[in-house]
C-alpha positions in Angstrom: -7.6 -26.3 33.0 -11.0 -26.2 31.4 -11.3 -23.7 28.5 -14.5 -22.4 30.1 -12.7 -21.3 33.4 -12.2 -17.6 33.7 -8.7 -16.2 33.1 -7.1 -14.2 35.9 -7.8 -10.5 35.1 -4.4 -9.3 36.0 -2.8 -11.8 33.7 -5.2 -10.9 30.9 -4.4 -7.2 31.5 -0.7 -7.9 31.2 -1.1 -9.8 28.0 -3.2 -6.9 26.6 -0.5 -4.5 27.6 2.2 -6.5 25.8 0.0 -6.5 22.6 -0.6 -2.8 22.8 3.2 -2.2 22.9 3.6 -4.5 19.9 0.9 -2.8 17.9 2.4 0.6 18.7 5.7 -0.8 17.4 7.3 -0.4 20.8 9.2 -3.6 20.2 11.6 -3.5 23.2 8.8 -2.8 25.7 6.6 -5.6 24.1 9.5 -8.0 24.3 10.2 -7.2 28.0 6.6 -8.0 28.8 6.6 -11.1 26.7 9.7 -12.5 28.5 7.9 -12.1 31.8 4.7 -13.6 30.5 6.5 -16.6 29.0 8.0 -17.3 32.4 4.6 -17.1 34.1 2.9 -19.5 31.7 5.9 -21.9 31.8 7.1 -21.6 28.2 10.7 -21.8 27.1 12.7 -18.5 26.7 13.2 -19.1 23.0 11.0 -20.6 20.3 8.3 -23.1 21.4 6.9 -26.3 20.0 3.5 -27.9 20.4 4.8 -30.1 23.2 5.8 -27.0 25.2 2.3 -25.8 24.9 0.9 -29.1 26.0 3.2 -29.2 29.0 2.1 -25.7 30.0 -1.6 -26.6 29.7 -1.0 -29.7 31.9 0.7 -27.5 34.5 -2.5 -25.5 34.8 -2.1 -22.5 32.5 -5.3 -21.1 31.2 -5.7 -21.8 27.4 -6.6 -18.2 26.7 -3.4 -16.9 28.5 -1.3 -19.5 26.8 -2.7 -18.6 23.4 -2.3 -14.8 24.0 1.3 -15.1 25.1 2.3 -17.5 22.3 0.7 -15.3 19.7 2.5 -12.3 21.1 5.8 -14.1 20.8 5.0 -15.1 17.2 4.2 -11.4 16.4 7.5 -10.3 17.9 9.4 -12.9 15.9 7.7 -11.7 12.8 8.8 -8.1 13.6 12.4 -9.1 14.4 13.1 -12.2 12.2 10.6 -12.1 9.4 7.5 -13.9 8.3 8.9 -17.4 7.8 10.0 -18.2 11.4 6.8 -16.6 12.7 4.7 -18.8 10.5 6.5 -21.9 11.7 5.7 -21.0 15.3 2.1 -20.1 14.4 1.7 -23.6 12.8 2.6 -25.1 16.2 0.1 -22.8 18.0 -2.7 -23.6 15.5 -2.1 -27.3 15.9 -2.3 -27.0 19.7 -5.5 -24.9 19.5 -7.2 -27.5 17.1 -6.1 -30.3 19.4 -7.6 -28.7 22.5 -10.7 -27.2 20.9 -9.7 -23.6 21.9 -10.1 -21.8 18.6 -12.0 -18.9 20.0 -9.2 -16.6 21.0 -8.7 -13.2 19.4 -4.9 -13.1 19.4 -4.5 -16.5 17.6 -6.7 -15.4 14.8 -5.3 -11.9 14.7 -1.6 -12.9 14.4 -2.5 -15.7 11.9 -4.2 -13.0 9.8 -1.2 -10.7 10.1 1.1 -13.4 8.8 -1.2 -14.0 5.8 -1.4 -10.3 5.2 2.3 -9.9 5.2 2.6 -12.6 2.5 0.0 -10.9 0.3 -2.7 -13.5 0.9 -5.4 -10.9 1.5 -8.5 -13.1 0.9 -7.3 -15.6 3.5 -6.2 -12.9 5.9 -9.6 -11.2 5.6 -11.4 -14.4 6.8 -9.1 -14.6 9.8 -9.5 -10.9 10.7 -13.2 -11.4 10.6 -12.8 -14.4 13.0 -10.6 -12.2 15.2 -13.3 -9.5 15.4 -15.9 -12.1 16.3 -13.8 -13.2 19.3 -12.7 -9.7 20.4 -13.3 -9.0 24.1 -12.6 -5.2 24.0 -13.3 -2.2 21.7 -9.6 -1.8 20.9 -9.4 -5.4 19.7 -12.5 -4.8 17.5 -10.7 -1.7 16.2 -7.5 -3.5 15.3 -9.2 -6.5 13.7 -11.8 -4.3 11.9 -9.2 -1.9 10.6 -7.1 -4.7 9.1 -10.1 -6.4 7.6 -11.0 -3.1 6.0 -7.4 -2.9 4.5 -7.8 -6.4 3.1 -11.0 -5.4 1.4 -9.3 -2.3 0.0 -6.4 -4.4 -1.2 -8.7 -6.8 -3.0 -10.5 -4.0 -4.8 -13.8 -4.7 -2.9 -16.2 -2.2 -1.3 -15.0 -1.4 2.2 -17.3 1.4 3.4 -19.3 -1.0 5.7 -16.3 -2.5 7.4 -14.7 1.0 7.7 -17.9 2.3 9.3 -17.8 -0.5 11.9 -14.2 0.2 12.6 -14.8 3.9 13.1 -17.6 3.0 15.6 -15.1 0.8 17.5 -12.5 3.5 17.5 -14.9 5.9 19.1 -15.4 3.4 22.0 -11.6 3.3 22.6 -9.8 5.4 25.1 -7.6 8.2 23.6 -4.0 7.3 23.1 -1.4 6.4 20.5 -3.1 3.2 19.5 -6.4 5.0 18.8 -4.5 7.8 17.0 -2.8 5.3 14.8 -6.1 3.8 13.8 -7.6 7.2 13.1 -4.7 8.0 10.8 -5.2 4.8 8.9 -8.9 5.6 8.4 -7.9 9.1 7.2 -5.5 7.6 4.7 -8.2 5.2 3.5 -10.5 8.1 2.9 -7.8 9.9 1.1 -7.1 7.0 -1.2 -10.8 6.7 -1.9 -11.0 10.4 -2.9 -7.9 10.2 -5.0 -9.2 7.2 -7.0 -12.5 9.0 -7.6 -10.5 12.0 -9.0 -11.2 14.2 -6.0 -7.6 15.1 -5.4 -8.1 18.4 -3.7 -10.3 16.7 -1.0 -7.7 14.0 -0.6 -4.9 16.4 0.0 -6.9 18.4 2.4 -7.6 15.3 4.5 -3.8 14.8 4.9 -2.8 18.4 5.3 -2.1 18.2 9.0 1.8 18.0 9.3 2.1 14.9 11.5 4.2 11.7 11.1 1.4 9.6 9.6 0.6 7.6 6.6 -2.1 10.2 5.7 0.3 13.1 5.7 2.9 11.2 3.6 0.1 10.4 1.1 -0.8 14.1 1.0 2.8 14.9 0.0 2.8 12.1 -2.5 -0.4 13.4 -4.1 1.0 17.0 -4.2 4.0 15.7 -6.2 1.8 14.5 -9.1 1.7 17.2 -11.8 -1.6 16.5 -13.5 -3.9 18.3 -11.0 -4.2 21.9 -9.7 -2.9 20.9 -6.3 0.5 20.2 -7.7 3.0 21.5 -5.2 6.1 19.3 -4.6 7.4 19.0 -1.0 9.7 21.8 0.2 12.3 21.8 2.9 9.8 22.7 5.6 7.9 19.5 4.9 10.9 17.3 5.5 11.7 17.5 9.3 8.7 15.2 9.9 10.7 12.3 8.3 13.2 12.5 11.1 10.5 11.4 13.6 11.2 7.9 14.9 7.6 6.8 14.6 7.3 7.7 10.9 6.8 4.2 9.4 9.2 3.5 6.5 10.4 7.1 6.7 13.6 6.7 4.8 12.1 4.8 1.9 9.2 7.3 1.7 11.4 10.3 1.9 13.6 9.0 -0.9 10.5 8.3 -3.0 9.4 11.9 -2.7 12.8 13.3 -3.5 13.5 10.9 -6.4 16.5 9.2 -4.7 17.3 5.5 -5.1 19.2 3.5 -2.5 20.3 -0.2 -2.6 19.0 -0.7 1.0 15.5 -0.2 -0.3 15.7 -3.7 -1.8 17.6 -5.7 0.7 14.4 -7.4 1.9 13.1 -7.9 -1.6 9.8 -6.5 -2.9 8.9 -3.3 -1.1 5.2 -2.8 -0.3 5.2 0.7 -1.8 7.1 0.0 -5.0 4.1 0.8 -7.1 3.7 4.2 -5.5 7.3 5.0 -6.2 7.3 3.8 -9.8 4.1 5.8 -10.6 5.4 9.0 -9.0 8.8 8.7 -10.7 7.3 8.1 -14.1 5.3 11.3 -13.7 8.4 13.2 -12.5 10.2 12.0 -15.7 7.2 12.9 -17.9 7.1 16.4 -16.5 10.8 17.1 -16.6 13.0 14.5 -18.2 16.1 16.7 -18.1 16.0 17.0 -14.3 14.6 13.5 -13.7 16.2 11.1 -16.2 14.6 7.8 -17.1 17.7 5.9 -15.8 16.3 6.3 -12.3 13.2 4.5 -13.2 15.1 1.8 -15.1 17.3 1.1 -12.0 14.2 0.6 -9.9 12.7 -1.8 -12.5 15.8 -3.9 -12.5 15.3 -4.6 -8.8 11.8 -5.9 -9.3 11.0 -9.5 -10.1 7.3 -8.8 -10.9 6.4 -12.4 -11.8 7.3 -13.7 -8.4 5.7 -10.9 -6.5 2.6 -10.1 -8.5 0.3 -12.0 -6.0 1.2 -9.5 -3.3 0.0 -6.5 -5.3 -3.1 -4.7 -4.2 -5.7 -3.4 -6.6 -4.2 0.1 -6.4 -0.7 -1.3 -6.9 -2.0 -2.9 -10.2 -3.5 0.3 -11.6 -0.4 2.4 -10.6 2.0 -0.1 -12.1 -0.2 -0.6 -15.2 -0.3 3.0 -16.1 3.3 3.7 -15.3 4.4 0.8 -17.6 2.0 2.0 -20.4 3.5 5.5 -20.2 7.0 4.1 -20.5 6.0 1.9 -23.4 4.5 4.9 -25.2 7.9 6.4 -25.6 9.9 3.2 -25.9 9.0 1.7 -29.2 11.7 -1.0 -28.9 10.3 -2.4 -25.6 6.7 -1.3 -26.0 5.4 -4.8 -26.6 7.4 -6.3 -23.8 6.1 -3.7 -21.4 2.5 -4.3 -22.6 3.2 -8.0 -21.9 4.1 -7.2 -18.3 0.8 -5.2 -18.1 -1.1 -8.2 -19.3 0.5 -10.4 -16.6 -0.9 -8.2 -13.9 -4.0 -9.3 -12.0 -7.4 -8.1 -13.2 -9.5 -5.8 -11.0 -12.7 -3.9 -12.0 -12.1 -0.2 -12.5 -15.2 0.8 -10.6 -14.0 3.2 -7.9 -10.7 3.8 -9.7 -11.9 6.5 -12.1 -8.7 8.5 -12.1 -6.7 5.5 -13.4 -9.4 4.8 -16.0 -9.2 8.3 -17.4 -5.4 8.3 -17.4 -5.3 5.0 -19.3 -7.6 6.5 -21.9 -5.2 9.4 -22.4 -2.3 7.0 -22.8 -4.4 4.9 -25.3 -5.3 8.0 -27.2 -1.6 9.1 -27.4 -0.6 5.6 -28.6 -3.2 5.7 -31.4 -1.8 9.1 -32.5 1.7 7.7 -32.4 0.6 4.7 -34.6 -1.3 6.9 -37.1 -4.6 5.2 -36.1 -6.6 8.4 -36.6 -10.1 6.9 -36.2 -9.1 5.1 -33.0 -7.5 8.3 -31.7 -10.6 10.4 -32.3 -12.9 7.7 -30.8 -10.7 7.6 -27.7 -10.7 11.3 -27.4 -14.5 11.3 -27.5 -14.5 8.7 -24.6 -12.2 11.0 -22.7 -14.5 14.0 -23.2 -17.5 11.9 -22.0 -15.7 10.5 -19.0 -17.3 11.3 -15.6 -14.1 13.2 -14.7 -13.9 15.2 -17.9 -15.5 18.2 -16.2 -13.3 18.0 -13.1 -11.7 21.3 -12.1 -8.9 19.4 -10.4 -7.5 17.5 -13.3 -5.4 18.5 -16.3 -5.6 15.2 -18.1 -8.4 16.0 -20.6 -6.6 19.2 -21.9 -3.5 17.1 -22.2 -5.2 14.7 -24.6 -6.8 17.5 -26.5 -3.5 19.2 -27.1 -2.6 16.2 -29.4 -5.2 17.4 -31.8 -5.1 21.1 -31.5 -1.8 22.9 -30.9 -3.6 26.0 -29.7 -4.9 24.1 -26.7 -2.2 24.2 -24.0 -2.7 22.3 -20.8 -1.8 23.9 -17.5 2.0 24.7 -17.0 2.9 21.5 -15.1 1.9 19.4 -18.1 3.2 21.6 -20.9 6.4 19.7 -21.2 4.4 16.4 -21.3 2.2 17.9 -24.0 5.3 18.8 -26.1 6.7 15.3 -25.7 3.4 13.7 -26.7 3.1 16.0 -29.8 6.5 14.9 -30.9 5.0 11.4 -31.2 2.8 12.7 -34.1 4.0 10.9 -37.3 5.0 14.1 -39.1 7.3 15.1 -36.2 8.5 11.8 -34.9 11.6 11.5 -37.0 12.8 15.0 -36.0 12.2 14.3 -32.4 13.4 10.7 -32.2 16.8 11.3 -30.7 15.4 13.7 -28.2 12.6 11.7 -26.5 12.9 8.0 -27.4 14.0 5.8 -24.6 15.4 2.3 -24.4 14.6 0.8 -21.1 16.7 -2.3 -21.8 19.8 -0.2 -22.1 18.6 2.5 -19.6 19.3 5.2 -22.2 17.4 8.2 -23.6 
């Protein structure tokens, strides 16, 4: 059949329906539709090869239908069996599309981009998401392609306001339903992360205050758990029933992250996409209250992580979260400080523009290290940088008073950070020997 011939509208509608089920993570419904579609386009019940696609085309199947059904099956394989078998199938589909000059189909580009995204190849995924948007034939396809392109830009540490604006416009053209709601929640979470990085934590928390099973609300609870701002309010029992909702993505892992509970199942599939979030939060839980939250919990998580083999998958925010968490640990662990700083140096480099909160925090850590090492001039110069930082006058943050408390014992930070301040003061050379047994940690042995 000629690629220019028009696809049957009923068949196209059925393909779109299967994809909507898939994107809503209704896997069983999507698979039921996919089985019927594979029969209608004469594809085998299991995995296909390029020869199966050729035979279906010769039998009169429309190339657009064949591509849409095959890509749907690839996506379901990715959901059920992982990225590797899905990529193998996608290679067969791409070869067929190149061979038959039918590279203008949304679903082929979209699933190809999703496979790349799941592997952490965000730049390559971005290119294919843009191709998917260019070949979208409906607002909801533009929405899905545009949203994921926006996420790629965010992960790469690049400006994403333009892409997000286009995605919001596409969302507004879509009919109301679960797919649109999911996209709106992703946009809300994007806006929250942007506000957090800029140091506007109160705004970020307010955006995710609605108690619904969404990424945005989880992020709000995560932000509330950080003790260095005025919105510090750890989750309470009334916040937790939402995690029993079946549609709450990665609900078990996220709940354990908030509660400070480790579980071997978190690492059965290797690197977890939210490891950096957990590491950063847990380091701050330990800094705030080392008696209730021992460093051994953090050490156990670090032992699961093979950072060298997974560093390419880290987003810009992952890098800043991990960097500062490791620097805090090294500040108290003199034995392993240089090793931890070596890990920090192995992380990818991203510009700090747009990540002001992490820049200020790293200055506080640097100042404390200079105090620890009796580098008085460096410590005072760093304190001056802290006081002149754009976020120094923020009413949200307690980080500047924390740094100042190293130089003036009469300056106490707000209650959530008073324990941190006491630990940092114990790093002062005159007090270090007295406090050594109390606050030094050895990450290699997992001991305080």
